C-alpha positions in Angstrom: -11.9 0.7 -6.9 -8.2 0.8 -7.9 -6.2 -2.3 -7.2 -2.6 -1.2 -7.7 -2.4 0.3 -4.2 -3.5 -1.5 -1.0 -3.8 0.0 2.4 -3.2 -2.1 5.5 -4.0 -0.9 9.0 -4.6 -2.3 12.5 -7.5 -0.7 14.4 -8.3 -0.5 18.1 -10.6 2.5 17.8 -13.0 2.4 14.9 -14.1 6.0 15.4 -10.6 7.2 14.7 -10.3 4.8 11.8 -13.5 6.1 10.3 -12.5 9.7 10.6 -9.0 9.4 9.3 -9.2 6.5 6.7 -12.6 5.2 6.0 -14.2 8.6 5.3 -11.1 9.9 3.5 -11.7 10.2 -0.2 -8.0 9.8 -1.0 -7.9 6.5 0.8 -11.3 4.9 0.4 -10.8 4.7 -3.4 -8.3 1.9 -2.6 -8.7 -1.5 -1.1 -8.3 -1.2 2.7 -7.4 -4.3 4.7 -8.5 -3.8 8.4 -7.2 -5.9 11.3 -9.6 -5.6 14.2 -7.5 -5.3 17.5 -10.5 -4.2 19.7 -10.8 -7.7 21.2 -7.4 -9.3 20.9 -4.6 -6.7 20.9 -2.2 -8.6 18.7 1.2 -7.2 17.8 1.2 -5.1 14.7 4.0 -7.0 13.0 2.0 -10.2 13.3 -0.9 -8.5 11.7 1.2 -7.1 8.8 2.9 -10.4 8.3 -0.5 -12.2 8.2 -1.4 -9.9 5.3 1.8 -10.6 3.5 1.5 -14.3 3.8 -2.2 -14.8 3.3 -3.9 -11.8 1.7 -1.3 -10.5 -0.8 -2.7 -11.5 -4.1 -2.5 -8.4 -6.3 0.9 -6.9 -7.3 1.2 -3.2 -6.4 2.1 -0.7 -3.7 1.5 -1.6 -0.1 0.7 1.1 2.4 1.1 0.1 6.0 -0.3 2.9 8.2 -1.7 3.8 11.6 -5.4 4.2 12.1 -4.9 7.9 12.8 -3.0 8.6 9.5 -4.5 10.3 6.4 -3.4 11.1 2.9 -4.4 14.6 1.8 -3.7 13.9 -1.8 -4.0 11.0 -4.2 -1.1 8.7 -3.3 -1.1 7.2 -6.8 0.3 10.5 -8.3 3.2 10.4 -5.8 4.1 6.7 -6.3 3.6 6.4 -10.1 7.1 7.3 -11.0 9.0 5.9 -8.1 11.5 3.1 -8.3 10.1 -0.2 -6.8 13.6 -1.0 -5.4 13.2 1.2 -2.3 11.2 1.3 0.9 9.4 4.7 1.3 7.6 6.8 4.0 6.3 10.3 4.2 8.7 11.2 7.1 12.0 9.6 8.0 15.2 10.3 9.9 18.8 10.5 9.0 22.0 11.2 10.9 24.0 14.1 9.4 27.7 14.5 10.0 29.2 17.8 10.8 30.0 20.1 13.7 26.9 21.3 15.4 26.6 23.2 18.7 24.0 22.8 21.4 24.5 24.8 24.6 27.9 25.7 23.2 29.0 22.1 23.2 30.1 20.7 19.9 28.3 17.7 18.5 29.5 15.7 15.5 26.2 14.2 14.4 22.7 15.5 14.3 19.3 13.9 13.6 17.3 15.5 10.7 13.7 14.7 9.9 13.1 14.5 6.2 9.7 14.7 4.6 7.1 17.2 5.9 3.9 16.0 7.4 1.0 17.6 9.4 1.4 16.5 13.0 -0.9 16.7 15.9 -1.3 15.6 19.5 -5.0 16.0 19.7 -6.3 15.4 16.1 -7.4 19.0 16.0 -4.4 21.3 16.1 -1.8 20.4 13.5 1.7 21.8 12.8 4.3 21.1 10.2 6.9 18.5 11.2 10.0 17.6 9.1 11.7 19.2 6.2 9.9 19.6 2.9 11.4 17.5 0.1 11.5 18.3 -3.6 12.6 14.7 -4.4 12.9 11.4 -2.4 15.9 11.3 -0.2 17.6 8.3 1.5 17.1 8.0 5.2 18.0 5.6 8.0 14.4 4.7 8.8 10.8 5.9 8.3 8.2 6.5 11.0 5.7 3.7 11.9 2.8 6.0 11.0 3.2 5.1 7.3 5.6 2.7 5.5 5.2 2.1 1.7 6.8 -0.8 -0.2 6.0 -2.5 -3.5 4.9 -6.1 -3.4 7.6 -7.1 -5.9 10.3 -6.0 -3.4 8.6 -8.0 -0.6 8.6 -11.1 -2.8 12.1 -10.6 -4.1 13.7 -10.5 -0.6 11.0 -12.2 1.4 10.8 -9.2 3.7 8.8 -9.5 6.9 8.2 -7.5 10.1 9.9 -8.7 13.3 7.3 -9.8 15.8 9.7 -8.8 18.6 8.7 -5.2 18.0 5.0 -5.6 18.9 3.8 -2.0 18.9 7.0 0.1 18.6 9.8 0.5 16.1 8.7 -2.3 13.7 9.0 0.0 10.6 12.4 1.1 11.8 13.5 -2.5 12.1 11.9 -3.3 8.7 14.1 -0.6 7.1 17.3 -1.6 9.0 16.8 -5.3 8.2 16.3 -4.6 4.5 19.4 -2.3 4.5 21.8 -4.6 6.3 20.6 -8.0 5.1 19.3 -7.3 1.6 21.0 -4.0 0.6 17.7 -2.3 0.2 17.6 1.3 1.1 14.8 3.5 2.5 13.7 6.9 1.2 11.5 9.7 2.6 9.1 11.0 -0.1 7.1 14.2 0.2 3.4 13.4 0.6 0.6 15.7 1.8 -0.7 13.8 4.8 -1.5 14.2 8.5 -0.9 12.1 11.6 -2.5 12.8 15.0 0.1 11.4 17.3 3.8 12.3 18.0 4.5 8.8 19.2 4.6 6.9 22.4 7.8 7.0 24.5 6.6 4.6 27.2 8.7 2.0 29.0 7.7 -0.5 26.3 9.1 1.9 23.7 12.5 2.1 25.3 12.5 -1.6 25.8 11.9 -1.9 22.0 14.7 0.6 21.4 17.2 -1.4 23.4 16.2 -4.5 21.5 16.7 -2.6 18.2 20.2 -1.6 19.3 21.1 -5.1 20.3 19.8 -6.4 17.0 22.1 -4.1 15.0 25.2 -3.7 17.2 27.9 -1.2 16.1 25.5 0.3 13.5 24.7 4.0 13.6 21.1 4.8 12.9 18.3 7.2 14.1 14.5 7.2 14.0 11.9 9.9 14.1 11.3 9.3 17.8 14.9 8.5 18.9 18.6 9.4 18.4 
């Protein structure tokens, strides 16, 4: 088992976890840290921080991903030549300046999804989401389905996930905190992968979004699930 890449995930449905991660040959070759949320549904940032503070013993790349996320290629080949000074994800969002038209009304900013993944709402029918990338590109934030960061960057800046964002926007906050407080940028990197959910835009999601905006006032940023 390779040790230079560690996969960390929080599970509330082990059938989904088994199908997408445990039985995935591209993921099972690495050490997988599983947090069982089937009994106590603890906020994902608390789980991730527990790993960073108690279980991070080997230096290498850390992959924080959802239970319904799968790599479709060996992630080692994608990460091998990347700088360890950035945060990465397979799909992210950026705000592009320009004059765009929607319903004949001009808009001066437009959200663009960078990094192409296979997306689905039912784990059966997948479609391409996001723009295919030939090289990593700086984005505002990356989607919570998968965030990748090297342990050396975590240790250098003492990066942590904010427990306020229990189940929504914790990776977006992770990127924004690193950017505005540590001058660490985030990039989308092209990875063959799939994710079986488009995201949850519930009342809790919008409450988290308001908290994110309050945390970074007067900052312009976008995410894969919000403008």
